[in-house]
C-alpha positions in Angstrom: -0.1 0.0 0.4 2.8 2.3 0.9 4.3 2.3 -2.9 0.8 2.7 -4.4 0.3 7.0 -5.0 -2.5 8.5 -3.4 -4.1 8.8 -6.6 -4.7 5.7 -7.3 -6.0 4.6 -4.1 -9.2 7.7 -4.5 -9.7 6.0 -8.1 -10.0 2.3 -6.5 -11.7 3.4 -3.2 -13.7 5.3 -5.0 -15.3 3.3 -7.4 -17.3 1.5 -3.9 -20.1 2.7 -4.7 -21.7 1.6 -0.9 -20.7 4.4 1.4 -20.5 1.8 4.4 -18.2 -0.1 2.4 -16.2 2.6 2.1 -16.6 3.4 5.6 -15.3 -0.2 6.4 -12.1 0.1 4.6 -11.3 3.5 6.1 -11.6 2.2 9.6 -8.5 -0.6 9.1 -6.6 2.2 6.9 -5.5 5.5 8.9 -4.0 6.7 5.4 -7.3 5.9 3.4 -9.6 7.4 6.4 -7.4 11.0 5.7 -8.0 10.3 1.8 -11.6 9.6 2.1 -12.0 12.5 4.0 -10.6 14.9 1.5 -13.0 14.0 -1.4 -15.7 16.1 -1.7 -19.4 14.5 -1.8 -19.8 15.3 -5.4 -16.4 12.9 -6.3 -18.2 10.0 -5.2 -19.9 7.9 -7.3 -23.3 9.6 -8.4 -25.4 5.9 -7.7 -24.9 6.9 -4.0 -25.1 11.0 -4.7 -28.1 12.8 -4.5 -30.0 14.0 -7.8 -31.6 17.0 -6.0 -30.0 20.3 -6.5 -28.3 22.4 -3.7 -30.2 25.5 -4.9 -32.5 25.2 -2.5 -30.8 24.8 0.3 -29.1 28.4 0.4 -31.5 30.9 -1.5 -30.6 33.9 0.3 -33.2 36.2 1.4 -33.9 40.3 1.0 -31.0 41.9 3.9 -33.6 43.3 6.1 -35.8 41.1 5.9 -38.2 38.8 7.9 -37.3 34.9 6.8 -40.3 33.5 4.8 -41.6 30.5 6.0 -39.8 26.8 5.6 -41.2 25.6 2.3 -37.8 22.6 2.3 -39.2 19.5 3.6 -37.9 16.7 5.3 -39.5 14.6 2.4 -37.3 16.9 -0.3 -34.6 16.4 1.5 -31.8 14.1 -0.5 -30.5 11.4 2.1 -27.0 12.6 3.4 -29.4 15.8 4.9 -31.1 13.7 7.2 -28.8 14.7 10.0 -29.9 12.1 12.2 -26.6 11.6 14.5 -24.6 13.5 17.1 -21.2 13.4 18.2 -19.2 14.8 21.4 -15.1 14.9 21.9 -13.8 16.2 25.0 -10.7 16.3 26.2 -7.9 13.6 25.1 -10.5 12.2 22.8 -10.8 15.8 20.3 -8.7 14.7 18.3 -8.3 14.9 14.5 -8.5 11.3 13.4 -11.7 11.0 15.5 -13.1 13.5 13.7 -12.3 12.0 10.5 -13.2 9.0 11.8 -16.8 10.7 12.6 -16.8 12.4 9.3 -16.9 8.8 7.9 -18.8 6.7 9.9 -22.0 8.7 10.0 -22.3 9.5 6.4 -23.2 5.7 5.6 -26.1 6.1 8.7 -28.7 9.1 8.4 -25.6 11.9 8.3 -23.8 14.3 11.4 -26.5 16.4 12.4 -24.6 17.9 15.6 -20.7 18.1 16.6 -19.5 19.1 19.9 -15.7 19.6 20.2 -14.3 20.8 23.9 -10.6 21.0 24.4 -10.2 22.2 27.6 -7.1 23.9 28.9 -6.0 20.6 30.6 -5.2 19.6 27.4 -1.6 19.8 25.6 -2.9 21.8 22.1 -0.7 20.7 20.2 -2.2 17.1 19.8 -5.7 18.7 19.8 -8.1 19.3 16.7 -6.8 21.6 14.3 -8.1 22.8 11.2 -7.2 19.6 9.3 -9.6 17.5 11.4 -12.4 20.0 11.2 -11.9 20.9 7.4 -12.8 16.8 7.7 -16.6 17.8 8.6 -17.1 20.3 6.0 -16.1 18.1 3.4 -18.1 14.9 4.2 -20.3 16.0 7.1 -23.4 18.4 4.2 -26.3 17.4 7.0 -24.0 19.9 10.3 -27.2 22.0 11.9 -24.8 22.5 14.9 -21.3 22.6 15.4 -19.9 23.7 18.9 -16.1 24.4 19.8 -15.0 25.0 23.3 -11.4 25.5 24.1 -10.1 24.9 20.9 -6.6 27.4 20.3 -5.6 25.1 17.1 -9.1 26.1 14.9 -9.0 28.6 12.5 -10.6 30.3 9.5 -9.8 27.8 7.4 -11.7 25.2 9.1 -14.9 27.3 9.2 -14.6 28.4 6.1 -14.6 24.8 5.4 -17.2 24.1 7.2 -19.1 27.4 5.0 -18.9 25.4 2.1 -20.1 22.2 2.8 -22.5 22.6 5.6 -25.1 25.0 4.4 -27.9 23.5 6.5 -25.7 24.8 9.6 -28.6 27.0 11.7 -26.6 26.7 15.1 -23.1 27.9 15.8 -21.1 28.3 19.5 -17.1 29.4 19.2 -15.6 29.6 23.0 -12.0 30.5 23.7 -11.4 30.2 20.2 -8.5 32.3 19.8 -7.5 31.6 16.4 -10.8 32.6 14.3 -11.4 36.2 13.2 -13.6 37.7 11.4 -12.9 36.1 8.2 -14.0 33.3 9.6 -17.3 34.6 10.1 -17.5 36.3 7.0 -17.4 33.3 5.8 -19.9 31.4 7.5 -21.8 34.6 6.9 -21.7 33.4 3.1 -22.1 29.7 3.2 -24.8 29.4 5.8 -27.7 31.9 5.0 -30.2 29.4 7.5 -28.0 30.0 10.6 -30.7 31.2 13.4 -28.3 30.9 16.7 -24.8 32.1 17.3 -22.8 32.5 20.7 -19.5 33.7 20.4 -17.3 33.9 24.0 -13.7 35.0 25.1 -12.7 35.2 21.3 -11.0 38.4 21.2 -9.9 37.6 16.7 -13.4 38.4 16.7 -15.1 42.1 16.3 -17.5 44.6 14.6 -16.8 43.4 10.6 -17.2 39.6 11.3 -21.0 40.2 13.5 -22.1 43.0 10.8 -21.2 40.2 8.2 -23.6 38.0 10.3 -26.2 40.3 10.5 -26.6 41.7 7.0 -26.5 37.8 5.3 -28.1 35.8 8.0 -31.8 36.8 8.1 -33.1 33.3 9.9 -30.9 35.1 13.3 -33.3 34.4 16.7 -30.2 33.8 18.9 -27.7 35.7 19.7 -25.1 35.4 22.7 -21.9 38.0 22.7 -19.6 37.2 25.7 -16.2 38.7 27.0 -15.2 39.9 23.5 -13.2 43.0 23.7 -13.2 44.0 19.9 -17.1 43.8 19.6 -18.7 47.3 20.6 -21.5 49.4 19.8 -21.5 49.2 16.0 -21.8 45.6 15.5 -24.8 45.9 17.4 -26.2 48.8 15.8 -25.8 46.3 12.7 -27.2 43.2 13.9 -30.5 45.5 15.6 -31.0 46.8 11.9 -31.0 44.0 10.1 -32.0 40.8 12.4 -35.6 42.0 12.8 -36.5 37.9 13.5 -34.1 38.8 16.7 -35.9 37.2 19.8 -32.9 36.5 22.4 -29.7 38.3 23.2 -27.3 38.1 25.6 -24.6 40.9 25.6 -21.7 40.2 28.1 -19.2 42.7 29.2 -19.0 43.8 25.9 -18.2 47.4 24.7 -22.1 48.9 24.1 -22.6 52.4 25.0 -25.9 53.8 25.2 -26.9 54.7 21.7 -26.1 51.2 21.2 -28.8 50.3 23.4 -31.3 52.4 22.2 -31.1 50.8 18.9 -32.8 47.6 19.8 -35.5 49.8 20.7 -36.2 50.9 17.8 -35.2 47.8 15.9 -36.0 45.0 16.7 -39.0 45.1 18.8 -39.5 40.8 18.7 -36.9 40.4 21.5 -38.5 38.2 24.4 -35.5 37.6 26.3 -32.4 40.0 27.3 -29.1 38.8 28.8 -27.3 42.1 30.1 -24.2 41.3 32.3 -20.9 43.8 33.2 -22.0 46.5 30.4 -20.9 49.5 31.0 -24.5 51.9 30.3 -26.0 54.6 32.3 -29.2 54.9 33.1 -30.4 56.6 30.0 -29.5 53.8 28.2 -31.7 51.4 30.3 -34.4 53.4 30.7 -34.6 53.6 26.5 -35.2 49.9 26.8 -38.5 51.0 28.1 -40.4 53.5 25.7 -43.2 52.7 25.3 -43.4 51.3 21.9 -40.8 49.9 22.3 -40.2 45.9 23.7 -43.6 45.4 24.2 -43.1 41.0 23.5 -40.6 41.2 26.4 -41.0 38.3 28.5 -37.7 37.1 30.6 -35.1 40.1 31.2 -31.5 39.3 33.2 -29.6 42.2 34.6 -26.4 41.1 36.0 -23.8 43.7 37.8 -25.1 46.7 35.2 -25.4 49.6 38.1 -27.0 51.7 35.3 -29.9 49.6 36.4 -32.1 52.2 38.9 -35.1 52.2 40.4 -36.6 54.4 37.9 -35.9 52.4 35.3 -37.3 49.3 36.9 -40.3 51.6 37.4 -40.5 52.4 33.3 -40.0 48.2 32.5 -42.7 47.9 34.3 -45.3 50.0 32.6 -44.3 49.5 29.2 -43.4 45.5 28.7 -46.8 43.8 29.2 -45.4 40.8 28.6 -42.6 40.5 30.7 -43.3 37.9 33.1 -39.4 36.6 34.6 -37.1 39.1 36.1 -34.0 38.7 37.2 -31.4 41.0 39.1 -27.9 39.8 40.1 -25.4 42.3 41.9 -27.9 45.6 41.1 -26.4 47.7 44.2 -28.5 50.6 43.0 -32.4 48.7 43.5 -33.9 49.1 46.6 -37.4 48.1 47.7 -38.7 51.1 46.4 -37.9 50.2 42.7 -38.7 46.7 42.8 -42.8 47.7 44.2 -43.1 50.4 41.6 -41.7 47.2 38.9 -44.6 45.1 39.8 -47.3 47.6 40.5 -46.9 47.8 36.5 -46.0 44.6 35.6 -48.9 42.3 35.8 -47.8 38.9 33.9 -44.9 38.5 36.7 -44.4 34.3 37.5 -40.5 34.0 38.0 -38.3 36.5 40.3 -34.9 36.2 41.4 -32.8 38.4 43.8 -29.3 37.8 43.8 -26.6 39.9 46.1 -28.9 42.9 45.9 -28.4 44.2 49.4 -30.4 47.2 49.0 -33.5 45.1 48.8 -35.0 44.1 52.2 -37.7 42.0 54.1 -40.2 45.4 54.0 -39.9 45.5 50.1 -40.0 41.5 49.3 -43.5 41.4 51.7 -45.3 43.9 49.5 -43.9 43.0 46.1 -45.3 39.2 47.2 -48.5 41.0 47.7 -48.9 42.4 45.0 -47.9 38.9 42.7 -49.7 36.7 45.2 -51.9 35.8 42.8 -49.5 35.6 40.0 -46.4 34.4 40.9 -44.9 30.7 40.4 -41.0 30.8 41.1 -39.2 33.1 43.8 -35.9 32.7 44.3 -33.8 34.8 47.1 -29.6 34.2 47.0 -26.9 36.0 49.0 -29.0 38.9 49.8 -27.9 40.4 53.4 -30.8 43.2 53.9 -33.1 40.2 54.5 -33.0 39.5 58.2 -34.8 37.6 60.3 -34.5 40.4 63.5 -36.3 42.4 60.5 -39.6 40.2 60.9 -42.1 42.0 63.5 -45.3 40.5 62.5 -47.1 37.8 60.7 -47.4 37.5 57.3 -51.2 38.7 56.3 -51.3 37.0 53.0 -50.9 34.0 50.6 -48.9 33.2 47.7 -51.0 29.8 47.3 -49.6 29.1 43.4 -46.0 29.5 44.4 -44.5 26.0 42.9 -40.4 26.8 43.2 -38.9 28.7 46.7 -35.3 29.0 46.2 -33.0 30.8 49.2 -29.6 30.2 49.3 -26.3 31.4 51.1 -28.1 34.1 53.1 -26.2 34.8 56.3 -29.6 36.5 57.9 -32.1 34.1 57.0 -32.9 31.4 59.6 -36.0 29.8 61.8 -38.6 32.8 61.7 -38.1 33.5 57.8 -38.9 29.6 57.6 -42.2 29.5 59.5 -43.2 32.5 58.1 -42.9 31.4 54.2 -44.7 27.9 55.3 -47.7 29.9 55.8 -47.3 32.3 52.9 -46.6 29.8 50.5 -48.9 26.7 51.2 -48.4 24.4 47.7 -44.6 24.6 47.3 -43.0 21.6 45.1 -39.7 22.5 44.7 -37.7 23.8 48.0 -34.0 25.2 48.1 -32.5 26.1 50.9 -28.5 25.3 50.3 -26.3 27.0 52.4 -28.7 28.2 54.9 -26.2 27.5 58.1 -28.8 29.2 60.8 -31.8 26.9 59.8 -32.2 24.4 62.5 -35.2 21.4 63.1 -37.6 24.2 64.4 -37.8 26.2 61.8 -37.5 23.6 59.1 -41.0 21.6 61.2 -42.5 25.1 61.3 -42.7 24.9 58.1 -44.1 22.0 57.5 -46.6 22.2 59.9 -48.1 24.5 57.2 -46.5 23.4 53.8 -44.5 20.8 52.7 -46.9 18.0 52.1 -47.1 19.1 48.4 -42.9 19.2 48.0 -41.3 16.7 45.2 -37.5 18.1 45.2 -36.1 19.2 48.6 -32.2 20.7 48.9 -30.4 20.6 52.5 -26.9 20.8 51.3 -24.9 22.7 54.0 -28.0 23.4 56.4 -25.3 22.3 59.3 -27.5 22.4 62.1 -30.1 19.6 60.7 -30.6 16.8 63.1 -32.3 13.6 62.7 -35.0 15.1 63.9 -35.8 17.7 61.1 -35.6 14.9 58.4 -37.6 12.4 60.3 -40.6 15.3 60.5 -40.0 15.5 56.6 -39.8 11.5 56.0 -43.4 12.3 57.9 -45.5 15.0 55.6 -43.8 14.7 52.4 -44.5 11.4 50.9 -44.1 12.6 47.2 -40.8 13.3 47.6 -38.7 12.4 44.1 -35.2 14.7 45.0 -33.7 14.9 48.5 -30.4 16.5 48.5 -28.6 16.3 52.1 -25.2 17.2 51.2 -23.0 18.7 54.2 -25.8 17.8 57.1 -23.1 16.5 59.1 -25.9 15.7 61.8 -27.4 13.3 59.7 -26.9 9.5 60.3 -28.3 6.3 59.4 -31.7 6.7 61.8 -33.7 8.8 59.9 -32.5 8.6 56.3 -33.8 4.9 56.7 -37.0 6.7 57.4 -37.0 9.1 54.9 -36.7 5.8 52.5 -39.4 3.6 54.0 -42.1 6.6 53.8 -41.2 8.4 50.4 -41.6 5.3 48.5 -41.3 7.6 44.8 -37.4 8.5 45.7 -35.8 8.6 42.0 -32.6 11.1 43.4 -31.1 11.0 47.2 -27.8 12.9 47.9 -26.2 11.8 51.6 -22.3 12.9 50.7 -20.6 14.0 53.4 -23.6 13.1 55.9 -22.3 10.4 59.3 -24.5 7.6 57.7 -22.4 3.9 57.6 -23.5 0.7 55.3 -26.6 0.1 57.6 -28.6 3.2 56.2 -27.3 2.4 53.1 -28.5 -0.8 52.9 -31.9 0.2 54.3 -32.7 3.1 51.3 -31.7 0.4 48.9 -34.1 -1.9 50.4 -36.7 0.3 50.1 -36.5 2.6 47.3 -33.6 0.6 45.4 -36.1 -0.1 42.6 -37.0 3.6 42.0 -33.5 4.9 43.0 -31.9 6.4 40.1 -29.7 8.8 40.9 -27.4 8.0 44.5 -24.1 9.9 45.8 -22.4 9.0 48.7 -19.7 11.1 48.4 -17.1 11.7 51.5 -19.2 8.9 53.5 -16.0 7.6 55.0 -18.0 5.1 57.1 -20.1 3.0 53.9 -17.9 0.3 53.4 -17.5 -3.1 50.9 -20.6 -4.6 52.7 -23.1 -2.4 51.2 -21.8 -2.9 47.2 -23.8 -6.1 46.9 -27.1 -4.9 48.2 -26.9 -2.0 45.5 -26.3 -4.3 42.8 -29.0 -6.5 44.1 -31.7 -3.9 44.7 -31.2 -0.9 42.2 -32.1 -2.3 39.2 -32.9 1.8 37.4 -30.3 3.1 39.1 -28.1 5.3 35.9 -26.4 7.1 37.9 -24.0 6.2 41.5 -20.7 8.6 43.0 -18.5 7.0 45.5 -15.6 10.0 45.5 -13.9 10.7 48.3 -15.2 7.4 50.2 -12.5 5.5 51.7 -13.9 2.6 53.2 -14.4 1.2 49.4 -11.3 -1.3 48.7 -10.0 -1.4 45.4 -10.9 -4.8 44.6 -14.4 -4.6 46.0 -14.5 -2.2 43.7 -13.8 -3.3 40.4 -16.2 -6.7 41.0 -18.5 -3.7 42.0 -18.0 -2.0 38.6 -17.6 -5.1 36.6 -21.1 -6.6 37.6 -23.2 -3.7 37.1 -22.1 -3.3 33.8 -21.9 -0.2 31.7 -25.7 0.5 32.4 -24.5 3.3 35.6 -22.1 6.0 35.6 -20.1 5.8 38.6 -17.6 8.4 40.2 -14.9 6.6 41.7 -12.8 7.3 44.8 
């Protein structure tokens, strides 16, 4: 074989009519593999090539116009354009040879539709995916619809140009930490992939305004755009996006150089926006207020504001009045928001379903209570995290209102919240199904049991991670009240032992996920759990449980037929021989994290 020129090999193997036969040949010969991956589909025998014209795939739409109704149905697609398969390469598996094998192997089985490559900073860059490997995807995988490239320092513009030429059905492109991709690569994509609807770019300093402008002008199907931590992208790019991408529905801007004028363009042109995510933007109050014009973003449903110091009470008040469809608000690290602004927002916003407040130090219990009173009939989800202004000590009287419709309550890592707040929460939220109290270090048995007296019977999810003061008494109380629980997380509850875990399993027979990491449990507790709920249990985490030993492994293997994930990290009580046998007997149906 070594003496035969490449040209002769191409003629020999190219005469094979069956795509599966060609793939079989490539699987045993690396040289033929690389040759085959660089043969365009048009050069293969006509018996296996589509006779369909490709013209319908890439008909451009008029710049600035909304995309027309999709008429290219599945029945009209050539066989290579089905894109039934997805592949993910991570770490050491992300190599050019593996990419070439995927390019050849998937072609005979419905075509590659989605590809994810995650290199990772821990891998030697010289051994990662390069332009050579990704070019094979562009040549062979014409059905590709989604491409994700994370931490790929050896991938550059030439491979994106190959993707643009060969993968004209591409709809989603995600680039993270690809320093060698520049505007030229995005411009190639804009010329070849006119059906692009989702674009995400993060930490790619080679990409600037020119690349984003090219996408905006050509890809009129663009509906989702995310631009994060790109130092060379500023308001000029956002202005172009606003003018041309009239179908844009979701936009994320994080730490890019946008100013007030660039933000104002969104209001005037992108009136179809339903979701906005702003993080770390250097925009003033006037710039944000421009988003809240009466005839502006009237279809906006979700807005996330993170570390944007131009977000003020005045802006929130205007936003609540102008965006009548807004149903979810997330405020993170917004120091200029007070109770007054939050109350003014909910007074104007009649459709609010979800409220997330995190690291907003000026929000107090009085403001939150006023908001809950106004939204008592509509609010479905409430999340309060690291809000130092909300304290047990600020409670002066019992609540006189109820939010009967609230289904999800998340209160995380708030040092001032303890038993009194939770006792009142039980009265205010009687129908909660999802309760997350992670990191509430002041919460004791008294507070949790008081909550359960007036609420908790409908709970299906309970997270008590790092609630270090809780004991067996509280968990037994949960067992006697919450019979419908499916997920229980007790990671770091060091005072919880076999006694309560066994009762929990015996009472909550619908349990599917149990996390008792770093709890004071032994083999007896684990055996009691798997005997009671083993047939339904899907996820079990024992990380850091040093008192659990080899004795429990046979019972886990015998009883947990449906187990799909098992965490045994940092479990020093297991021996290597017992674990090896356990893993071998359990087979591949369960993902196991080993010590």
